[in-house]
C-alpha positions as CSV (number, residue, x, y, z in Angstrom):
1,M,0.1,-0.2,-0.1
2,T,1.5,3.4,-1.2
3,I,0.1,6.9,-0.9
4,Q,0.0,8.4,-4.1
5,P,0.3,11.9,-5.2
6,I,-3.0,13.5,-6.1
7,R,-3.4,15.1,-9.5
8,I,-4.7,18.3,-9.5
9,F,-6.8,20.4,-11.7
10,G,-5.1,21.1,-15.1
11,D,-3.5,17.6,-15.3
12,P,-4.9,15.9,-18.5
13,V,-5.8,12.8,-16.9
14,L,-8.5,14.6,-15.0
15,R,-10.0,15.1,-18.2
16,M,-10.2,11.6,-19.7
17,K,-12.9,9.2,-20.0
18,A,-11.2,6.3,-17.7
19,Q,-11.1,2.8,-19.3
20,P,-13.1,0.0,-17.9
21,V,-11.3,-2.7,-15.6
22,T,-11.2,-5.8,-17.6
23,T,-8.8,-8.0,-15.4
24,F,-9.4,-8.3,-11.4
25,D,-6.1,-9.4,-10.4
26,K,-3.3,-8.6,-7.8
27,E,-2.8,-5.0,-9.4
28,L,-6.2,-4.1,-9.3
29,R,-6.3,-5.1,-5.6
30,G,-3.1,-3.1,-5.0
31,L,-4.8,0.0,-6.7
32,V,-7.9,0.0,-4.5
33,R,-5.5,-0.3,-1.6
34,D,-3.6,2.6,-3.0
35,L,-6.6,4.5,-3.4
36,T,-8.1,3.7,0.1
37,E,-4.9,5.0,1.9
38,T,-4.2,8.0,-0.2
39,M,-8.1,9.0,0.3
40,K,-7.5,8.7,4.3
41,D,-4.4,10.2,4.3
42,A,-5.7,13.3,2.1
43,P,-8.2,13.0,4.2
44,G,-11.3,12.8,1.7
45,S,-14.5,11.3,1.6
46,G,-14.0,9.7,-1.9
47,L,-10.9,9.3,-4.4
48,A,-11.0,8.0,-8.2
49,A,-8.3,6.2,-9.8
50,P,-7.9,9.2,-12.4
51,Q,-7.2,11.5,-9.4
52,I,-3.9,9.2,-8.7
53,G,-3.0,9.2,-12.5
54,V,-4.4,5.9,-13.2
55,S,-7.2,6.1,-16.1
56,L,-9.3,3.0,-15.0
57,R,-13.2,2.9,-13.7
58,V,-12.4,2.5,-10.1
59,F,-13.1,4.5,-7.0
60,T,-13.0,4.4,-3.2
61,Y,-15.4,6.7,-0.7
62,H,-15.4,6.7,3.0
63,V,-18.6,8.5,4.2
64,D,-20.5,8.4,7.4
65,G,-18.4,5.7,8.7
66,E,-18.9,3.3,5.5
67,L,-15.8,2.5,3.4
68,G,-15.8,0.8,0.2
69,H,-14.7,1.0,-3.3
70,L,-16.6,0.2,-6.9
71,V,-15.1,-0.8,-10.1
72,N,-17.0,0.0,-13.4
73,P,-19.7,1.8,-11.7
74,T,-23.2,2.4,-13.4
75,L,-25.6,4.8,-11.8
76,D,-29.3,4.9,-11.7
77,L,-30.3,8.6,-10.1
78,T,-33.5,9.7,-8.2
79,D,-35.5,12.6,-9.7
80,E,-35.3,14.2,-6.5
81,Q,-32.5,17.0,-6.4
82,Q,-30.2,18.1,-3.6
83,D,-28.0,21.3,-3.3
84,G,-25.0,21.3,-1.1
85,E,-21.4,22.7,-1.0
86,E,-19.1,20.3,-2.7
87,G,-15.1,20.3,-2.6
88,C,-12.4,18.0,-4.7
89,L,-9.2,16.8,-3.4
90,S,-8.1,17.8,-7.1
91,L,-9.2,21.4,-6.6
92,P,-7.5,21.9,-2.8
93,G,-9.2,24.2,-0.6
94,L,-12.1,25.1,-3.2
95,A,-15.8,24.3,-2.4
96,F,-19.0,25.6,-4.1
97,D,-22.7,24.7,-4.0
98,T,-23.4,22.0,-6.3
99,R,-26.7,20.3,-7.5
100,R,-26.8,16.7,-7.7
101,A,-29.4,13.7,-7.5
102,F,-30.3,13.1,-4.0
103,G,-30.4,9.4,-4.4
104,V,-28.5,6.7,-6.3
105,V,-28.3,3.2,-6.9
106,A,-24.6,2.0,-8.1
107,K,-24.0,-1.0,-9.5
108,G,-20.6,-2.4,-10.3
109,F,-18.0,-5.1,-8.8
110,N,-15.7,-5.2,-5.9
111,M,-12.1,-6.0,-6.6
112,H,-12.5,-9.5,-6.6
113,G,-15.1,-9.2,-9.6
114,D,-18.1,-9.7,-7.4
115,P,-21.2,-7.8,-8.5
116,V,-21.9,-4.9,-5.8
117,T,-25.1,-2.8,-5.3
118,I,-24.7,0.4,-3.2
119,E,-27.6,2.5,-2.2
120,G,-27.3,5.8,-1.1
121,T,-28.9,9.2,-0.5
122,Q,-27.5,12.7,0.5
123,L,-23.8,12.7,1.2
124,L,-23.1,9.1,-0.4
125,A,-25.3,9.9,-3.2
126,R,-23.3,13.1,-3.9
127,C,-19.5,11.3,-3.3
128,I,-20.8,8.6,-5.7
129,Q,-21.9,10.9,-8.1
130,H,-18.8,13.0,-7.8
131,E,-16.4,10.0,-8.3
132,T,-18.3,8.7,-11.0
133,D,-17.9,11.9,-12.9
134,H,-14.3,11.6,-12.3
135,L,-14.3,8.3,-14.2
136,D,-16.1,10.2,-17.3
137,G,-13.6,13.2,-17.1
138,I,-15.9,15.3,-15.3
139,I,-15.0,17.6,-12.7
140,F,-17.8,19.0,-10.1
141,I,-17.1,22.6,-11.4
142,D,-18.3,21.6,-14.6
143,R,-21.9,21.3,-13.0
144,L,-22.0,24.5,-11.6
145,D,-24.2,27.4,-12.9
146,R,-22.7,29.9,-15.1
147,E,-22.0,32.7,-12.6
148,T,-20.3,30.1,-9.9
149,R,-18.3,28.5,-12.4
150,K,-16.9,31.9,-13.3
151,A,-16.3,32.4,-9.7
152,A,-14.5,28.9,-9.5
153,M,-12.3,29.6,-12.4
154,K,-11.1,33.1,-11.0
155,A,-10.7,31.3,-7.5
156,I,-8.4,28.5,-9.3
157,R,-6.3,31.1,-11.5
158,E,-5.7,32.6,-8.0
159,A,-5.0,29.4,-5.9
160,E,-1.4,28.9,-4.9
161,W,-0.9,25.5,-6.6
162,A,-2.5,26.6,-10.0
163,G,-0.1,25.5,-12.7
164,E,1.8,22.9,-10.5
165,Q,1.7,19.3,-11.7
166,A,0.3,16.5,-9.7
167,P,2.1,17.3,-6.2
168,Q,1.4,15.6,-3.1
169,V,-1.8,17.4,-1.7
170,R,-2.9,16.9,1.9
171,V,-5.9,19.2,2.7
172,S,-8.5,19.1,5.5
173,P,-12.1,18.7,4.5
174,H,-13.2,22.2,3.3
175,S,-16.8,21.6,2.7
176,T,-19.2,22.0,5.3
177,F,-21.5,19.6,3.5
178,G,-19.1,16.6,4.2
179,G,-15.7,17.0,2.8
180,A,-13.5,16.9,-0.3
181,F,-13.9,13.9,-2.7
């Protein structure tokens, strides 16, 4: 298990659609362990493989005492929406109100290839949507309304980390809603 550097906004891997996992082997189990350790160390509520430079469809989460991971996720979202402050380990120190589905049913696999279904609402639903977005090359600021996105881009340009390439990032959770993902 190795704590990996977290890629920050501007790294091209964060904008790539991650590849599906096709082999459930020792390497995948190592990736899940690395993601989990890196997420805990940051600390964060979730972490997707692209955030540590690996373009595979895998993420980990730690929300309300529930620790887990999901490989090759597909989501079924509720129609009900929620607004809440959201942060991201790849955008250290920044958080913005973001609209997400209130609930989610996520299906995929565990690191051994066994089918998994996760049902969540509120923060867990938000985290699962946020991490799955990372697997599709979407960053949460892409989901902001125009004015808030403009403010977010200004904050990013002014951030001390702007323009850095994949440093080791350790941040405290910034979001009052629950933390950085």
